[in-house]
py3Dmol code that shows the C-alpha trace and the ligand (Angstrom):
import py3Dmol

protein = """\
ATOM      1  CA  MET A   1     -53.871 -42.998 -54.722  1.00  0.00           C
ATOM      2  CA  HIS A   2     -55.991 -45.722 -56.472  1.00  0.00           C
ATOM      3  CA  GLU A   3     -55.931 -46.182 -60.175  1.00  0.00           C
ATOM      4  CA  VAL A   4     -59.308 -46.234 -61.870  1.00  0.00           C
ATOM      5  CA  SER A   5     -59.621 -47.396 -65.321  1.00  0.00           C
ATOM      6  CA  PRO A   6     -59.890 -44.875 -68.102  1.00  0.00           C
ATOM      7  CA  PRO A   7     -63.119 -44.686 -70.073  1.00  0.00           C
ATOM      8  CA  VAL A   8     -63.613 -46.895 -73.192  1.00  0.00           C
ATOM      9  CA  LEU A   9     -62.565 -44.762 -76.051  1.00  0.00           C
ATOM     10  CA  SER A  10     -63.831 -46.834 -78.776  1.00  0.00           C
ATOM     11  CA  VAL A  11     -66.328 -49.575 -77.804  1.00  0.00           C
ATOM     12  CA  ASP A  12     -66.634 -50.369 -81.639  1.00  0.00           C
ATOM     13  CA  GLU A  13     -63.180 -51.822 -81.313  1.00  0.00           C
ATOM     14  CA  VAL A  14     -63.863 -53.969 -78.374  1.00  0.00           C
ATOM     15  CA  PRO A  15     -64.148 -57.580 -79.450  1.00  0.00           C
ATOM     16  CA  ALA A  16     -67.182 -58.441 -77.256  1.00  0.00           C
ATOM     17  CA  VAL A  17     -69.364 -55.859 -78.827  1.00  0.00           C
ATOM     18  CA  ARG A  18     -71.468 -57.511 -81.425  1.00  0.00           C
ATOM     19  CA  SER A  19     -74.685 -55.314 -81.407  1.00  0.00           C
ATOM     20  CA  ARG A  20     -75.918 -51.948 -80.273  1.00  0.00           C
ATOM     21  CA  TYR A  21     -77.158 -53.561 -77.085  1.00  0.00           C
ATOM     22  CA  ASP A  22     -73.672 -54.581 -76.307  1.00  0.00           C
ATOM     23  CA  ASP A  23     -72.493 -50.906 -76.612  1.00  0.00           C
ATOM     24  CA  PHE A  24     -74.592 -50.341 -73.415  1.00  0.00           C
ATOM     25  CA  THR A  25     -73.290 -53.379 -71.599  1.00  0.00           C
ATOM     26  CA  ALA A  26     -69.728 -52.351 -72.355  1.00  0.00           C
ATOM     27  CA  VAL A  27     -70.052 -48.864 -71.156  1.00  0.00           C
ATOM     28  CA  HIS A  28     -71.811 -50.032 -67.966  1.00  0.00           C
ATOM     29  CA  ILE A  29     -68.825 -52.417 -67.420  1.00  0.00           C
ATOM     30  CA  ASN A  30     -66.327 -49.782 -68.102  1.00  0.00           C
ATOM     31  CA  TYR A  31     -67.804 -47.468 -65.417  1.00  0.00           C
ATOM     32  CA  THR A  32     -68.751 -50.007 -62.924  1.00  0.00           C
ATOM     33  CA  LEU A  33     -65.988 -49.048 -60.529  1.00  0.00           C
ATOM     34  CA  GLN A  34     -67.211 -45.446 -60.419  1.00  0.00           C
ATOM     35  CA  ILE A  35     -71.038 -45.624 -60.572  1.00  0.00           C
ATOM     36  CA  HIS A  36     -72.233 -48.193 -57.916  1.00  0.00           C
ATOM     37  CA  ASN A  37     -72.299 -47.523 -54.247  1.00  0.00           C
ATOM     38  CA  SER A  38     -71.113 -44.071 -54.951  1.00  0.00           C
ATOM     39  CA  GLY A  39     -72.325 -40.426 -55.256  1.00  0.00           C
ATOM     40  CA  THR A  40     -72.832 -40.761 -58.975  1.00  0.00           C
ATOM     41  CA  PHE A  41     -75.009 -43.972 -58.891  1.00  0.00           C
ATOM     42  CA  LEU A  42     -78.532 -42.442 -59.056  1.00  0.00           C
ATOM     43  CA  PRO A  43     -77.848 -39.693 -61.723  1.00  0.00           C
ATOM     44  CA  TRP A  44     -75.600 -41.927 -63.785  1.00  0.00           C
ATOM     45  CA  HIS A  45     -78.249 -44.652 -63.967  1.00  0.00           C
ATOM     46  CA  ARG A  46     -80.872 -42.271 -64.668  1.00  0.00           C
ATOM     47  CA  HIS A  47     -79.141 -40.979 -67.763  1.00  0.00           C
ATOM     48  CA  PHE A  48     -78.047 -44.423 -68.764  1.00  0.00           C
ATOM     49  CA  ILE A  49     -81.756 -45.657 -68.934  1.00  0.00           C
ATOM     50  CA  TRP A  50     -82.782 -42.360 -70.666  1.00  0.00           C
ATOM     51  CA  LEU A  51     -80.123 -43.082 -73.350  1.00  0.00           C
ATOM     52  CA  TRP A  52     -81.549 -46.618 -73.571  1.00  0.00           C
ATOM     53  CA  GLU A  53     -85.070 -45.241 -74.126  1.00  0.00           C
ATOM     54  CA  LYS A  54     -83.648 -42.799 -76.756  1.00  0.00           C
ATOM     55  CA  ALA A  55     -81.957 -45.448 -78.640  1.00  0.00           C
ATOM     56  CA  LEU A  56     -85.093 -47.692 -78.675  1.00  0.00           C
ATOM     57  CA  ARG A  57     -87.040 -44.689 -79.912  1.00  0.00           C
ATOM     58  CA  GLU A  58     -84.602 -43.218 -82.369  1.00  0.00           C
ATOM     59  CA  GLU A  59     -82.736 -46.377 -83.614  1.00  0.00           C
ATOM     60  CA  CYS A  60     -85.291 -49.096 -83.297  1.00  0.00           C
ATOM     61  CA  GLY A  61     -88.685 -47.478 -84.095  1.00  0.00           C
ATOM     62  CA  PHE A  62     -90.049 -47.996 -80.570  1.00  0.00           C
ATOM     63  CA  THR A  63     -92.967 -45.837 -80.043  1.00  0.00           C
ATOM     64  CA  GLY A  64     -93.542 -46.453 -76.330  1.00  0.00           C
ATOM     65  CA  THR A  65     -91.716 -45.283 -73.262  1.00  0.00           C
ATOM     66  CA  LEU A  66     -89.421 -47.178 -70.924  1.00  0.00           C
ATOM     67  CA  SER A  67     -91.500 -48.594 -68.095  1.00  0.00           C
ATOM     68  CA  TYR A  68     -90.628 -49.906 -64.514  1.00  0.00           C
ATOM     69  CA  TRP A  69     -90.897 -52.990 -62.547  1.00  0.00           C
ATOM     70  CA  ASN A  70     -92.987 -52.179 -59.525  1.00  0.00           C
ATOM     71  CA  TRP A  71     -91.398 -54.705 -57.352  1.00  0.00           C
ATOM     72  CA  ALA A  72     -94.113 -55.053 -54.678  1.00  0.00           C
ATOM     73  CA  LEU A  73     -96.932 -55.757 -57.040  1.00  0.00           C
ATOM     74  CA  TRP A  74     -95.542 -59.058 -57.913  1.00  0.00           C
ATOM     75  CA  PRO A  75     -94.635 -61.302 -54.939  1.00  0.00           C
ATOM     76  CA  ASN A  76     -94.782 -64.273 -57.174  1.00  0.00           C
ATOM     77  CA  LEU A  77     -92.417 -63.475 -60.113  1.00  0.00           C
ATOM     78  CA  ALA A  78     -93.459 -66.219 -62.340  1.00  0.00           C
ATOM     79  CA  ALA A  79     -97.078 -64.988 -62.238  1.00  0.00           C
ATOM     80  CA  SER A  80     -96.181 -61.396 -63.111  1.00  0.00           C
ATOM     81  CA  PRO A  81     -96.767 -60.243 -66.634  1.00  0.00           C
ATOM     82  CA  LEU A  82     -93.064 -59.250 -66.675  1.00  0.00           C
ATOM     83  CA  PHE A  83     -91.594 -62.716 -66.085  1.00  0.00           C
ATOM     84  CA  ASP A  84     -94.499 -65.263 -66.844  1.00  0.00           C
ATOM     85  CA  GLY A  85     -92.717 -66.552 -70.039  1.00  0.00           C
ATOM     86  CA  SER A  86     -95.343 -65.323 -72.318  1.00  0.00           C
ATOM     87  CA  GLU A  87     -94.538 -63.645 -75.664  1.00  0.00           C
ATOM     88  CA  THR A  88     -95.206 -60.136 -74.068  1.00  0.00           C
ATOM     89  CA  SER A  89     -93.002 -60.773 -71.104  1.00  0.00           C
ATOM     90  CA  LEU A  90     -89.228 -60.433 -70.591  1.00  0.00           C
ATOM     91  CA  SER A  91     -89.164 -64.212 -70.530  1.00  0.00           C
ATOM     92  CA  GLY A  92     -89.365 -66.164 -67.415  1.00  0.00           C
ATOM     93  CA  ASP A  93     -87.396 -68.442 -65.344  1.00  0.00           C
ATOM     94  CA  GLY A  94     -84.532 -70.509 -66.426  1.00  0.00           C
ATOM     95  CA  GLU A  95     -84.193 -74.388 -66.678  1.00  0.00           C
ATOM     96  CA  PHE A  96     -83.835 -75.886 -63.127  1.00  0.00           C
ATOM     97  CA  ASN A  97     -80.128 -76.217 -62.346  1.00  0.00           C
ATOM     98  CA  PRO A  98     -79.488 -78.664 -59.486  1.00  0.00           C
ATOM     99  CA  ASP A  99     -76.204 -77.213 -58.612  1.00  0.00           C
ATOM    100  CA  GLU A 100     -77.657 -73.860 -57.607  1.00  0.00           C
ATOM    101  CA  GLN A 101     -77.108 -73.482 -53.797  1.00  0.00           C
ATOM    102  CA  ALA A 102     -78.627 -71.257 -51.069  1.00  0.00           C
ATOM    103  CA  ALA A 103     -76.391 -68.414 -50.492  1.00  0.00           C
ATOM    104  CA  GLN A 104     -74.927 -67.098 -47.291  1.00  0.00           C
ATOM    105  CA  LEU A 105     -74.353 -63.296 -46.968  1.00  0.00           C
ATOM    106  CA  THR A 106     -72.674 -61.334 -44.272  1.00  0.00           C
ATOM    107  CA  PRO A 107     -73.994 -57.771 -44.829  1.00  0.00           C
ATOM    108  CA  ALA A 108     -72.586 -56.510 -41.607  1.00  0.00           C
ATOM    109  CA  PRO A 109     -70.026 -58.052 -39.071  1.00  0.00           C
ATOM    110  CA  GLY A 110     -71.711 -60.869 -37.023  1.00  0.00           C
ATOM    111  CA  GLN A 111     -74.883 -60.913 -39.187  1.00  0.00           C
ATOM    112  CA  THR A 112     -75.554 -63.839 -41.561  1.00  0.00           C
ATOM    113  CA  ILE A 113     -78.477 -64.110 -43.960  1.00  0.00           C
ATOM    114  CA  THR A 114     -79.319 -67.308 -45.658  1.00  0.00           C
ATOM    115  CA  ILE A 115     -80.958 -66.712 -49.059  1.00  0.00           C
ATOM    116  CA  PRO A 116     -82.804 -69.699 -50.340  1.00  0.00           C
ATOM    117  CA  ARG A 117     -81.909 -70.837 -53.891  1.00  0.00           C
ATOM    118  CA  GLY A 118     -84.139 -69.646 -56.736  1.00  0.00           C
ATOM    119  CA  THR A 119     -86.247 -71.991 -58.787  1.00  0.00           C
ATOM    120  CA  GLY A 120     -84.243 -71.905 -62.187  1.00  0.00           C
ATOM    121  CA  GLY A 121     -80.434 -71.373 -62.458  1.00  0.00           C
ATOM    122  CA  GLY A 122     -80.157 -72.486 -66.189  1.00  0.00           C
ATOM    123  CA  CYS A 123     -80.791 -70.951 -69.559  1.00  0.00           C
ATOM    124  CA  ILE A 124     -84.120 -69.088 -70.078  1.00  0.00           C
ATOM    125  CA  ARG A 125     -86.837 -71.696 -71.285  1.00  0.00           C
ATOM    126  CA  THR A 126     -89.655 -69.551 -72.661  1.00  0.00           C
ATOM    127  CA  GLY A 127     -90.595 -66.188 -74.106  1.00  0.00           C
ATOM    128  CA  PRO A 128     -88.911 -63.613 -76.440  1.00  0.00           C
ATOM    129  CA  PHE A 129     -85.373 -64.039 -74.933  1.00  0.00           C
ATOM    130  CA  LYS A 130     -85.222 -67.786 -75.145  1.00  0.00           C
ATOM    131  CA  ASP A 131     -82.025 -68.429 -77.327  1.00  0.00           C
ATOM    132  CA  TRP A 132     -80.941 -64.932 -76.754  1.00  0.00           C
ATOM    133  CA  ILE A 133     -77.149 -64.769 -76.716  1.00  0.00           C
ATOM    134  CA  ILE A 134     -75.292 -62.450 -74.390  1.00  0.00           C
ATOM    135  CA  ASN A 135     -71.605 -61.846 -75.196  1.00  0.00           C
ATOM    136  CA  MET A 136     -69.790 -60.527 -71.950  1.00  0.00           C
ATOM    137  CA  GLY A 137     -69.049 -61.683 -68.493  1.00  0.00           C
ATOM    138  CA  PRO A 138     -69.598 -63.349 -66.187  1.00  0.00           C
ATOM    139  CA  PHE A 139     -67.610 -61.479 -63.518  1.00  0.00           C
ATOM    140  CA  ASN A 140     -66.656 -62.573 -60.023  1.00  0.00           C
ATOM    141  CA  PHE A 141     -68.314 -60.173 -57.510  1.00  0.00           C
ATOM    142  CA  ASN A 142     -64.925 -59.781 -55.681  1.00  0.00           C
ATOM    143  CA  GLU A 143     -63.652 -58.127 -58.828  1.00  0.00           C
ATOM    144  CA  SER A 144     -65.766 -55.165 -57.813  1.00  0.00           C
ATOM    145  CA  HIS A 145     -63.517 -54.414 -55.071  1.00  0.00           C
ATOM    146  CA  TYR A 146     -60.337 -53.998 -57.349  1.00  0.00           C
ATOM    147  CA  ASN A 147     -59.069 -50.551 -58.230  1.00  0.00           C
ATOM    148  CA  SER A 148     -59.180 -51.345 -61.840  1.00  0.00           C
ATOM    149  CA  LEU A 149     -61.049 -53.430 -64.289  1.00  0.00           C
ATOM    150  CA  PRO A 150     -60.207 -57.111 -64.500  1.00  0.00           C
ATOM    151  CA  ASP A 151     -58.295 -58.048 -67.650  1.00  0.00           C
ATOM    152  CA  HIS A 152     -61.193 -59.977 -69.159  1.00  0.00           C
ATOM    153  CA  SER A 153     -63.761 -57.186 -68.834  1.00  0.00           C
ATOM    154  CA  PHE A 154     -64.338 -56.941 -72.568  1.00  0.00           C
ATOM    155  CA  ALA A 155     -63.669 -60.392 -73.591  1.00  0.00           C
ATOM    156  CA  TYR A 156     -65.987 -62.063 -76.025  1.00  0.00           C
ATOM    157  CA  ASN A 157     -67.802 -65.023 -74.319  1.00  0.00           C
ATOM    158  CA  PRO A 158     -71.061 -65.820 -76.102  1.00  0.00           C
ATOM    159  CA  ARG A 159     -73.696 -67.751 -73.723  1.00  0.00           C
ATOM    160  CA  CYS A 160     -77.208 -67.971 -72.952  1.00  0.00           C
ATOM    161  CA  LEU A 161     -78.957 -65.671 -70.398  1.00  0.00           C
ATOM    162  CA  VAL A 162     -79.388 -67.441 -67.215  1.00  0.00           C
ATOM    163  CA  ARG A 163     -82.251 -66.735 -64.757  1.00  0.00           C
ATOM    164  CA  SER A 164     -83.316 -68.100 -61.279  1.00  0.00           C
ATOM    165  CA  LEU A 165     -86.480 -66.484 -60.033  1.00  0.00           C
ATOM    166  CA  ASN A 166     -86.435 -65.958 -56.207  1.00  0.00           C
ATOM    167  CA  ASP A 167     -89.696 -64.969 -54.711  1.00  0.00           C
ATOM    168  CA  TRP A 168     -88.239 -65.045 -51.230  1.00  0.00           C
ATOM    169  CA  LEU A 169     -86.005 -62.098 -51.990  1.00  0.00           C
ATOM    170  CA  ILE A 170     -88.663 -59.967 -53.506  1.00  0.00           C
ATOM    171  CA  GLN A 171     -91.200 -60.839 -50.793  1.00  0.00           C
ATOM    172  CA  THR A 172     -88.480 -60.005 -48.060  1.00  0.00           C
ATOM    173  CA  TYR A 173     -86.670 -57.031 -49.446  1.00  0.00           C
ATOM    174  CA  ASN A 174     -88.565 -55.465 -52.228  1.00  0.00           C
ATOM    175  CA  ASN A 175     -92.086 -55.335 -50.616  1.00  0.00           C
ATOM    176  CA  GLN A 176     -94.166 -52.139 -50.060  1.00  0.00           C
ATOM    177  CA  THR A 177     -92.904 -51.655 -46.528  1.00  0.00           C
ATOM    178  CA  VAL A 178     -89.485 -51.458 -47.680  1.00  0.00           C
ATOM    179  CA  VAL A 179     -90.422 -48.989 -50.502  1.00  0.00           C
ATOM    180  CA  ASP A 180     -92.358 -46.909 -47.983  1.00  0.00           C
ATOM    181  CA  THR A 181     -89.340 -46.883 -45.641  1.00  0.00           C
ATOM    182  CA  LEU A 182     -87.037 -45.759 -48.526  1.00  0.00           C
ATOM    183  CA  LEU A 183     -89.441 -42.960 -49.537  1.00  0.00           C
ATOM    184  CA  ALA A 184     -89.550 -41.702 -45.858  1.00  0.00           C
ATOM    185  CA  SER A 185     -85.639 -41.351 -45.851  1.00  0.00           C
ATOM    186  CA  PRO A 186     -85.004 -37.905 -44.292  1.00  0.00           C
ATOM    187  CA  ASP A 187     -81.798 -37.408 -46.360  1.00  0.00           C
ATOM    188  CA  ILE A 188     -79.966 -38.695 -49.412  1.00  0.00           C
ATOM    189  CA  ILE A 189     -77.493 -40.635 -47.105  1.00  0.00           C
ATOM    190  CA  GLU A 190     -80.251 -42.715 -45.777  1.00  0.00           C
ATOM    191  CA  PHE A 191     -81.938 -42.903 -49.091  1.00  0.00           C
ATOM    192  CA  GLN A 192     -78.784 -44.499 -50.570  1.00  0.00           C
ATOM    193  CA  ASN A 193     -78.097 -46.609 -47.633  1.00  0.00           C
ATOM    194  CA  ILE A 194     -81.614 -48.102 -47.719  1.00  0.00           C
ATOM    195  CA  LEU A 195     -81.622 -48.571 -51.473  1.00  0.00           C
ATOM    196  CA  GLY A 196     -78.214 -49.984 -51.748  1.00  0.00           C
ATOM    197  CA  GLY A 197     -78.056 -51.916 -48.477  1.00  0.00           C
ATOM    198  CA  PHE A 198     -74.393 -51.114 -47.960  1.00  0.00           C
ATOM    199  CA  PRO A 199     -72.647 -49.767 -45.844  1.00  0.00           C
ATOM    200  CA  ASN A 200     -74.307 -49.916 -42.456  1.00  0.00           C
ATOM    201  CA  PRO A 201     -77.772 -50.444 -43.865  1.00  0.00           C
ATOM    202  CA  PRO A 202     -80.812 -49.822 -41.905  1.00  0.00           C
ATOM    203  CA  ILE A 203     -82.271 -52.797 -43.685  1.00  0.00           C
ATOM    204  CA  PRO A 204     -79.792 -55.377 -44.640  1.00  0.00           C
ATOM    205  CA  LEU A 205     -79.564 -55.766 -48.368  1.00  0.00           C
ATOM    206  CA  GLY A 206     -81.105 -53.023 -50.163  1.00  0.00           C
ATOM    207  CA  PRO A 207     -84.051 -53.500 -52.863  1.00  0.00           C
ATOM    208  CA  HIS A 208     -81.616 -52.382 -55.616  1.00  0.00           C
ATOM    209  CA  HIS A 209     -79.311 -55.281 -54.832  1.00  0.00           C
ATOM    210  CA  THR A 210     -82.146 -57.781 -54.016  1.00  0.00           C
ATOM    211  CA  GLY A 211     -84.108 -56.895 -57.179  1.00  0.00           C
ATOM    212  CA  HIS A 212     -81.053 -57.705 -59.322  1.00  0.00           C
ATOM    213  CA  ARG A 213     -80.354 -60.866 -57.149  1.00  0.00           C
ATOM    214  CA  SER A 214     -84.004 -62.036 -57.492  1.00  0.00           C
ATOM    215  CA  LEU A 215     -83.670 -62.799 -61.066  1.00  0.00           C
ATOM    216  CA  GLY A 216     -80.427 -64.855 -61.028  1.00  0.00           C
ATOM    217  CA  PRO A 217     -76.753 -64.672 -61.689  1.00  0.00           C
ATOM    218  CA  ASP A 218     -76.705 -62.652 -64.929  1.00  0.00           C
ATOM    219  CA  MET A 219     -78.914 -59.909 -63.631  1.00  0.00           C
ATOM    220  CA  LEU A 220     -76.886 -59.933 -60.353  1.00  0.00           C
ATOM    221  CA  ASP A 221     -73.606 -59.503 -62.304  1.00  0.00           C
ATOM    222  CA  PHE A 222     -72.155 -56.363 -60.733  1.00  0.00           C
ATOM    223  CA  PHE A 223     -70.502 -55.449 -64.132  1.00  0.00           C
ATOM    224  CA  SER A 224     -72.629 -56.989 -66.984  1.00  0.00           C
ATOM    225  CA  SER A 225     -76.237 -56.925 -65.597  1.00  0.00           C
ATOM    226  CA  PRO A 226     -77.553 -54.776 -68.215  1.00  0.00           C
ATOM    227  CA  GLN A 227     -77.400 -58.025 -70.504  1.00  0.00           C
ATOM    228  CA  ASP A 228     -80.809 -59.055 -68.601  1.00  0.00           C
ATOM    229  CA  PRO A 229     -83.333 -56.970 -70.381  1.00  0.00           C
ATOM    230  CA  ALA A 230     -84.901 -56.762 -66.916  1.00  0.00           C
ATOM    231  CA  PHE A 231     -82.245 -54.334 -66.026  1.00  0.00           C
ATOM    232  CA  TRP A 232     -83.913 -51.418 -67.660  1.00  0.00           C
ATOM    233  CA  LEU A 233     -87.197 -51.869 -65.775  1.00  0.00           C
ATOM    234  CA  HIS A 234     -85.463 -52.575 -62.549  1.00  0.00           C
ATOM    235  CA  HIS A 235     -83.512 -49.317 -62.952  1.00  0.00           C
ATOM    236  CA  GLY A 236     -86.663 -47.602 -64.174  1.00  0.00           C
ATOM    237  CA  MET A 237     -88.192 -48.402 -60.575  1.00  0.00           C
ATOM    238  CA  VAL A 238     -85.037 -47.157 -58.959  1.00  0.00           C
ATOM    239  CA  ASP A 239     -85.366 -43.959 -60.909  1.00  0.00           C
ATOM    240  CA  ARG A 240     -89.017 -43.743 -60.091  1.00  0.00           C
ATOM    241  CA  LEU A 241     -88.349 -43.875 -56.378  1.00  0.00           C
ATOM    242  CA  TRP A 242     -85.534 -41.430 -56.501  1.00  0.00           C
ATOM    243  CA  THR A 243     -87.808 -39.034 -58.533  1.00  0.00           C
ATOM    244  CA  MET A 244     -90.690 -39.467 -55.943  1.00  0.00           C
ATOM    245  CA  TRP A 245     -88.366 -38.797 -53.072  1.00  0.00           C
ATOM    246  CA  GLN A 246     -86.828 -35.695 -54.734  1.00  0.00           C
ATOM    247  CA  ASP A 247     -90.287 -34.326 -55.673  1.00  0.00           C
ATOM    248  CA  ALA A 248     -91.429 -34.572 -52.061  1.00  0.00           C
ATOM    249  CA  ASP A 249     -88.974 -31.711 -51.116  1.00  0.00           C
ATOM    250  CA  GLU A 250     -87.791 -29.693 -54.127  1.00  0.00           C
ATOM    251  CA  MET A 251     -85.597 -27.202 -52.061  1.00  0.00           C
ATOM    252  CA  TYR A 252     -83.598 -29.802 -50.123  1.00  0.00           C
ATOM    253  CA  ARG A 253     -83.623 -32.972 -52.252  1.00  0.00           C
ATOM    254  CA  ARG A 254     -83.478 -31.912 -55.930  1.00  0.00           C
ATOM    255  CA  PHE A 255     -79.612 -31.526 -55.846  1.00  0.00           C
ATOM    256  CA  ALA A 256     -78.903 -33.671 -52.722  1.00  0.00           C
ATOM    257  CA  LEU A 257     -75.914 -35.887 -53.311  1.00  0.00           C
ATOM    258  CA  ASN A 258     -73.697 -37.972 -51.204  1.00  0.00           C
ATOM    259  CA  GLY A 259     -70.441 -39.874 -51.677  1.00  0.00           C
ATOM    260  CA  SER A 260     -67.354 -39.906 -53.987  1.00  0.00           C
ATOM    261  CA  SER A 261     -67.136 -40.893 -57.611  1.00  0.00           C
ATOM    262  CA  THR A 262     -65.498 -44.262 -56.669  1.00  0.00           C
ATOM    263  CA  THR A 263     -67.434 -47.346 -55.995  1.00  0.00           C
ATOM    264  CA  TRP A 264     -67.785 -48.425 -52.422  1.00  0.00           C
ATOM    265  CA  TYR A 265     -67.669 -44.695 -51.398  1.00  0.00           C
ATOM    266  CA  LYS A 266     -63.856 -44.860 -51.470  1.00  0.00           C
ATOM    267  CA  THR A 267     -62.231 -41.685 -50.745  1.00  0.00           C
ATOM    268  CA  ASP A 268     -59.721 -41.468 -53.559  1.00  0.00           C
ATOM    269  CA  THR A 269     -62.130 -39.111 -55.442  1.00  0.00           C
ATOM    270  CA  PRO A 270     -63.656 -36.109 -53.930  1.00  0.00           C
ATOM    271  CA  GLU A 271     -67.305 -35.929 -52.708  1.00  0.00           C
ATOM    272  CA  VAL A 272     -69.446 -35.325 -55.664  1.00  0.00           C
ATOM    273  CA  THR A 273     -71.166 -31.966 -56.289  1.00  0.00           C
ATOM    274  CA  PRO A 274     -73.701 -30.968 -59.114  1.00  0.00           C
ATOM    275  CA  MET A 275     -70.661 -29.839 -61.074  1.00  0.00           C
ATOM    276  CA  THR A 276     -69.012 -33.387 -61.047  1.00  0.00           C
ATOM    277  CA  MET A 277     -68.624 -34.728 -64.599  1.00  0.00           C
ATOM    278  CA  VAL A 278     -69.766 -38.242 -65.340  1.00  0.00           C
ATOM    279  CA  GLU A 279     -69.050 -40.122 -68.639  1.00  0.00           C
ATOM    280  CA  PHE A 280     -71.016 -42.337 -70.942  1.00  0.00           C
ATOM    281  CA  GLY A 281     -68.391 -43.554 -73.350  1.00  0.00           C
ATOM    282  CA  VAL A 282     -69.684 -43.951 -76.936  1.00  0.00           C
ATOM    283  CA  LEU A 283     -73.341 -43.248 -75.870  1.00  0.00           C
ATOM    284  CA  ASP A 284     -72.990 -39.687 -75.037  1.00  0.00           C
ATOM    285  CA  HIS A 285     -70.665 -36.866 -74.177  1.00  0.00           C
ATOM    286  CA  PRO A 286     -69.630 -36.333 -70.558  1.00  0.00           C
ATOM    287  CA  ARG A 287     -72.371 -34.556 -68.458  1.00  0.00           C
ATOM    288  CA  PRO A 288     -72.249 -32.587 -65.234  1.00  0.00           C
ATOM    289  CA  LEU A 289     -74.442 -34.116 -62.536  1.00  0.00           C
ATOM    290  CA  TYR A 290     -76.654 -30.932 -62.345  1.00  0.00           C
ATOM    291  CA  GLU A 291     -78.168 -31.951 -65.697  1.00  0.00           C
ATOM    292  CA  LEU A 292     -79.134 -35.231 -64.433  1.00  0.00           C
ATOM    293  CA  MET A 293     -81.120 -34.409 -61.363  1.00  0.00           C
ATOM    294  CA  SER A 294     -84.612 -33.602 -62.645  1.00  0.00           C
ATOM    295  CA  PRO A 295     -86.704 -35.481 -64.908  1.00  0.00           C
ATOM    296  CA  ARG A 296     -88.297 -32.332 -66.005  1.00  0.00           C
ATOM    297  CA  ARG A 297     -85.316 -30.054 -66.792  1.00  0.00           C
ATOM    298  CA  GLY A 298     -82.818 -29.854 -69.690  1.00  0.00           C
ATOM    299  CA  LYS A 299     -83.051 -32.718 -72.124  1.00  0.00           C
ATOM    300  CA  TYR A 300     -85.431 -34.661 -69.919  1.00  0.00           C
ATOM    301  CA  CYS A 301     -89.170 -34.530 -70.029  1.00  0.00           C
ATOM    302  CA  TYR A 302     -90.686 -37.439 -68.331  1.00  0.00           C
ATOM    303  CA  SER A 303     -92.747 -38.458 -65.342  1.00  0.00           C
ATOM    304  CA  TYR A 304     -93.707 -41.494 -63.478  1.00  0.00           C
ATOM    305  CA  THR A 305     -97.233 -42.639 -62.334  1.00  0.00           C
TER     306      THR A 305
END
"""
ligand_1 = """\
1
CU
Cu -75.224 -50.399 -62.824
"""
view = py3Dmol.view(width=600, height=400)
view.addModel(protein, "pdb")
view.setStyle({"model": 0}, {"cartoon": {"style": "trace"}})
view.addModel(ligand_1, "xyz")
view.setStyle({"model": 1}, {"stick": {}})
view.zoomTo()
view.show()
């Protein structure tokens, strides 16, 4: 029997939490070992970004709606309106860091992929998030294989936001062919395998992972990635594609779920069902998954174009 860390009971008392934004990051960290590569991944993140939009609208006076990063539209990240470094962007690349190296990944036994380094690797240079301070992380990816959260999970560690734009990743793994293949998935198992890339991926490295990786180390952080504001638009795209896939077959896909509620599909928790409860710490009360399966039911009322 594996131990999974208990939920955050009071994020307000966590030293690293210095802002409302940090509440969201701390909650994501706290549930990381349940909500990724698991049966709760899609509905949990749907509700997480919905809570974010709600906070923006109700607490920050935002009158718009959460948008999404349509990966395939922008094969050159630095030329996209999202990451061109302009005042209306989410800021662009980081300073060039000569120490950043190409990465070698082994997504399956006997299979090695060399990912060229990105173009930055240092603190963000331009745009609205220049001089932005993030307070949590970084985490070592191997810590995601633990059964409980690392000791330093909520330590206060103020630092700049680092980016390293990587067009190769976006062009290779987040192109329209990949998106079309994902949408053609016959069942939720295949949909999750293609999106997540693990385990036994039909396409090595899924577009969820590579979208994170294409922006650099802070966005790639398995625990604290919400600290990069692009997180919300990346997960907007994930939610959009899940919505499109669900909408294509109301009868069989609306409540289709696959996996346990432990990260890496560990079997120490049962297979999720629509009745499985998921938690959101200080952000919301626990919800059964069935409430999170349709953008047009219950509390939700949104659609994608
Ligand atoms: Cu996440």
